[in-house]
C-alpha positions as CSV (number, residue, x, y, z in Angstrom):
1,M,77.7,82.1,85.3
2,S,74.1,80.8,84.9
3,I,72.4,78.7,87.5
4,Q,72.7,75.7,85.4
5,S,76.5,76.3,84.9
6,D,76.9,76.8,88.6
7,K,75.2,73.5,89.3
8,A,77.5,71.7,86.7
9,L,80.6,73.3,88.3
10,E,79.5,72.1,91.7
11,E,79.0,68.6,90.4
12,A,82.5,68.7,88.8
13,L,84.1,69.9,92.0
14,K,82.4,67.0,94.0
15,L,83.9,64.5,91.6
16,I,87.3,66.2,91.9
17,E,87.1,65.9,95.7
18,S,86.8,62.2,95.3
19,C,90.0,62.2,93.2
20,T,88.2,61.7,89.9
21,F,89.3,63.8,87.0
22,S,88.4,62.6,83.5
23,Q,84.7,62.9,84.1
24,P,84.7,66.4,85.6
25,L,87.2,67.5,82.9
26,A,84.6,66.5,80.2
27,L,81.8,68.3,82.2
28,L,83.9,71.5,82.6
29,K,84.7,71.6,78.9
30,E,81.0,71.3,78.1
31,I,80.1,74.2,80.4
32,L,82.9,76.3,78.8
33,K,81.0,76.1,75.5
34,T,78.3,78.4,76.9
35,E,80.7,80.4,79.2
36,L,83.5,81.3,76.9
37,G,86.1,83.4,78.5
38,N,85.1,82.4,82.1
39,K,88.5,82.5,83.9
40,R,87.3,80.3,86.7
41,L,86.3,77.6,84.3
42,V,89.5,77.9,82.3
43,F,91.5,77.6,85.5
44,A,89.5,74.6,86.7
45,I,90.0,72.9,83.3
46,R,93.7,73.5,83.3
47,C,94.0,71.9,86.8
48,C,91.7,69.0,85.9
49,D,93.7,68.4,82.7
50,F,96.9,68.2,84.7
51,W,95.6,65.4,87.0
52,A,93.6,63.6,84.3
53,K,96.9,63.1,82.4
54,T,98.3,61.3,85.5
55,D,95.6,58.6,85.6
56,G,97.1,55.1,85.7
57,S,100.6,56.4,86.3
58,M,100.8,54.7,89.7
59,A,100.0,51.2,88.5
60,G,102.4,48.5,89.7
61,S,103.9,50.7,92.4
62,T,103.9,49.9,96.2
63,Y,101.6,51.9,98.3
64,F,104.4,54.0,99.7
65,E,105.7,54.8,96.2
66,Q,102.2,55.7,95.2
67,G,101.9,58.2,98.1
68,E,105.3,59.7,97.3
69,W,104.4,60.0,93.6
70,L,101.1,61.8,94.5
71,L,103.0,64.3,96.7
72,D,105.6,64.9,94.1
73,Q,102.9,65.6,91.5
74,W,101.3,68.1,93.9
75,K,104.6,70.0,94.0
76,K,104.6,70.2,90.2
77,F,100.9,71.3,90.4
78,Q,102.0,74.4,92.4
79,M,103.1,76.0,89.1
80,I,99.5,75.9,87.8
81,L,98.1,77.2,91.1
82,E,100.2,80.4,90.6
83,F,97.6,81.3,87.9
84,A,94.7,81.1,90.3
85,G,92.5,84.2,90.5
86,P,91.1,85.5,93.8
87,D,87.8,83.7,93.2
88,C,89.3,80.3,92.6
89,E,89.7,79.3,96.3
90,K,86.9,76.8,96.1
91,I,88.4,75.1,93.1
92,I,91.8,74.9,94.8
93,Y,90.2,73.4,97.9
94,S,88.5,70.7,95.9
95,F,91.7,69.6,94.3
96,K,93.5,69.7,97.7
97,K,90.8,67.7,99.3
98,G,90.8,65.1,96.5
99,I,94.6,64.6,96.3
100,F,95.4,64.6,100.0
101,S,92.4,62.4,100.9
102,R,93.6,59.9,98.3
103,A,97.2,60.2,99.5
104,L,96.0,59.6,103.1
105,E,94.2,56.5,102.0
106,I,97.3,55.2,100.2
107,Y,99.7,55.8,103.1
108,S,97.2,54.1,105.5
109,Q,97.6,51.0,103.3
110,A,101.4,51.2,103.6
111,N,101.5,50.8,107.3
112,D,102.9,47.3,107.2
113,E,106.4,48.6,106.7
114,K,108.8,47.0,109.4
115,D,111.8,49.3,108.9
116,T,111.8,52.0,111.6
117,K,112.7,54.9,109.2
118,Y,110.1,53.8,106.7
119,K,107.5,53.6,109.4
120,S,108.4,57.1,110.7
121,E,108.3,58.5,107.1
122,I,104.8,57.0,106.6
123,L,103.6,58.5,109.9
124,R,105.1,61.8,108.9
125,K,103.4,61.8,105.4
126,T,100.1,60.8,107.1
127,G,100.5,63.8,109.4
128,L,101.3,66.0,106.4
129,C,98.1,64.8,104.6
130,Y,96.0,65.6,107.7
131,K,97.6,69.0,107.9
132,K,96.9,69.8,104.3
133,L,93.3,68.8,104.9
134,G,93.0,71.1,107.9
135,S,92.9,68.4,110.6
136,Y,95.7,69.8,112.7
137,E,95.0,67.8,115.8
138,M,95.3,64.5,113.9
139,A,98.3,65.9,112.0
140,L,100.1,66.6,115.2
141,R,99.3,63.2,116.7
142,F,101.0,61.4,113.7
143,L,103.9,63.9,113.4
144,M,104.7,63.5,117.1
145,E,104.6,59.7,116.8
146,A,106.9,59.9,113.8
147,N,109.3,62.2,115.8
148,A,109.3,59.8,118.7
149,M,110.3,57.0,116.4
150,V,113.1,58.9,114.5
151,P,113.8,62.3,116.2
152,G,115.7,65.2,114.8
153,Q,114.2,65.4,111.3
154,A,114.1,69.1,110.2
155,Q,111.2,68.7,107.8
156,L,109.1,66.9,110.5
157,I,109.8,69.6,113.1
158,A,108.9,72.3,110.6
159,E,105.6,70.5,109.9
160,M,104.9,70.3,113.6
161,A,105.6,74.0,113.8
162,D,103.2,74.6,110.9
163,C,100.5,72.8,112.8
164,Y,101.1,74.8,116.0
165,A,100.9,78.0,114.0
166,F,97.5,77.1,112.6
167,Y,96.4,76.2,116.2
168,G,97.4,79.7,117.3
169,E,100.2,78.4,119.5
170,T,102.6,81.0,118.2
171,K,105.3,80.5,120.8
172,N,105.6,76.8,120.1
173,A,105.4,77.4,116.3
174,K,108.2,80.0,116.4
175,M,110.5,77.8,118.5
176,L,110.0,74.7,116.4
177,F,110.5,76.6,113.1
178,K,113.7,78.0,114.5
179,E,114.8,74.6,115.6
180,A,114.0,73.0,112.2
181,F,116.0,75.6,110.2
182,Y,118.9,75.2,112.7
183,M,118.9,71.4,112.4
184,D,119.2,71.5,108.6
185,A,117.7,74.3,106.6
186,R,118.4,72.8,103.3
187,K,116.3,69.7,104.0
188,I,113.1,71.7,104.5
189,D,110.6,71.5,101.7
190,L,108.7,74.8,101.7
191,T,106.0,73.4,99.4
192,F,104.1,71.8,102.3
193,L,104.3,74.6,104.8
194,D,101.2,76.8,104.7
195,S,100.8,78.8,107.8
196,P,100.9,82.6,107.4
197,L,103.7,82.7,110.0
198,I,106.2,81.0,107.8
199,R,104.8,82.1,104.4
200,V,105.2,85.8,105.3
201,L,108.8,85.1,106.3
202,V,109.5,83.1,103.1
203,E,108.0,86.0,101.0
204,K,110.3,88.5,102.8
205,V,113.4,86.5,102.0
206,E,112.3,85.9,98.4
207,D,111.7,89.7,98.0
208,A,115.3,90.1,99.2
209,G,116.4,88.2,96.1
210,Y,117.2,84.8,97.4
211,T,116.3,81.5,95.8
212,G,117.0,77.8,96.2
213,Q,119.3,76.6,98.9
214,A,120.4,80.2,99.7
215,L,116.7,81.1,100.4
216,L,116.5,78.3,102.9
217,E,119.7,79.3,104.7
218,W,118.6,83.0,104.9
219,I,115.1,82.2,106.3
220,P,116.3,81.7,109.9
221,V,118.5,84.8,109.6
222,Y,115.6,87.0,108.5
223,G,113.4,85.2,111.0
224,V,115.6,86.6,113.8
225,I,116.1,90.1,112.2
226,L,112.3,90.5,111.6
227,G,111.5,89.3,115.1
228,I,109.6,86.1,114.0
229,F,112.2,83.6,115.4
230,N,112.4,85.5,118.7
231,V,111.9,82.6,121.1
232,K,115.1,81.4,122.9
233,R,115.8,78.2,124.8
234,Q,118.6,77.0,127.1
235,L,121.2,74.8,125.3
236,K,122.5,71.6,126.9
237,S,126.3,71.4,127.3
238,K,126.6,68.9,124.4
239,E,124.7,71.3,122.2
240,V,127.0,74.2,123.1
241,L,130.0,72.1,122.3
242,H,128.6,71.1,118.9
243,L,127.6,74.7,118.2
244,N,131.1,76.0,118.9
245,Q,132.6,73.1,116.8
246,E,130.4,74.0,113.9
247,I,131.2,77.7,114.1
248,Y,134.9,76.9,114.1
249,S,134.4,74.6,111.1
250,K,132.4,77.0,109.1
251,E,134.7,79.9,109.9
252,G,137.5,77.8,108.3
253,E,135.4,76.9,105.3
254,I,134.4,80.5,104.5
255,K,138.0,81.6,104.3
256,D,138.5,79.1,101.4
257,A,138.3,81.0,98.1
258,S,136.5,78.1,96.5
259,S,133.8,77.8,99.2
260,N,130.2,78.5,98.4
261,K,129.8,81.7,100.4
262,E,126.2,82.3,99.2
263,I,125.3,79.3,101.4
264,L,127.9,79.4,104.1
265,K,127.5,83.1,105.1
266,P,123.8,82.9,106.2
267,H,124.5,79.5,107.8
268,L,127.3,81.0,109.9
269,I,125.2,84.1,110.7
270,N,122.5,81.8,112.1
271,L,125.1,79.9,114.2
272,Y,126.3,83.3,115.6
273,F,122.7,84.1,116.5
274,W,122.3,80.9,118.5
275,L,125.6,81.5,120.3
276,I,124.6,85.0,121.3
277,D,121.2,83.7,122.6
278,Y,123.1,81.1,124.7
279,Y,125.4,83.8,126.2
280,V,122.4,86.1,126.9
281,L,120.4,83.3,128.6
282,E,123.4,82.2,130.6
283,K,124.0,85.9,131.6
284,D,127.6,85.4,130.4
285,S,130.1,88.3,130.1
286,I,129.3,91.1,127.8
287,S,132.7,90.7,126.3
288,R,131.9,87.3,124.9
289,I,128.7,88.6,123.3
290,N,130.6,91.6,121.8
291,E,133.2,89.2,120.4
292,V,130.5,87.3,118.5
293,L,128.9,90.6,117.4
294,L,132.3,91.8,116.0
295,K,132.6,88.6,114.0
296,L,129.0,89.2,112.7
297,K,129.9,92.8,111.7
298,L,133.0,91.6,109.8
299,L,131.0,88.9,108.0
300,D,128.0,91.0,107.1
301,P,127.8,94.7,108.3
302,E,124.2,95.2,107.0
303,I,122.9,92.2,109.0
304,H,124.9,93.3,112.0
305,S,123.3,96.7,111.8
306,L,119.8,95.3,111.5
307,Y,120.5,92.9,114.4
308,V,121.7,95.5,117.0
309,R,119.4,98.3,116.1
């Protein structure tokens, strides 16, 4: 690219970072006339065109609805980002900064919600925006406040884990990711989880051929097998009771010929892993551990082999 074209691209990216798209789109198209075939410009125009078409789509919505709409659009935008070349990082950063800065501004205006669940969700989404913008300390502050208000949300815990992973607090990240997928794997949206710790694991499970809900259920299984979810914690008596009840329930379900074994099997395997961890930490009898291992072997010999090797 010429010096003049570089300057024009920089100007376009600054506009994009302020969440303005029609003006930079026109500017980028003008540059392309003298830079035909430039893949960076073509990619930037494609991205800009996506967002320019959405201008005015949020009119008449509440602030919360506007924020939700923006995040939903970002999820759709991921399909375009798959076409990014190795030299498009700065372009992607500009769009990320523009969209999540705007979303952050919108959610800050929705803070008058009185309903506890809504308030917690606004705090969570605020934390998510800060996380996407790289402000992990601020992100954790809002995520922890949201969790204190409505605890036990799988997505929220996963986002906290993501922050800790970026911080380099690997032990906390591994434990919280493990907890989140145990709470409710299918409620976790992978779109907004970016740390290498979880992305590497997701890619491994995708490479194994899993997609959709099955992918989410297999993530904690492979997390254990690959030594990523290798942090254990003591369970409370209530948790042990619930774990055993769920195992009993899922063992009954999986015997039903009409059950969705693609989802049930990895879910049950993960429950077995948690029960084995409990027995190990409690220094319980080896016979109890072997009993669970036998169940695991009968359910999935390959996973059993990988687990005990």
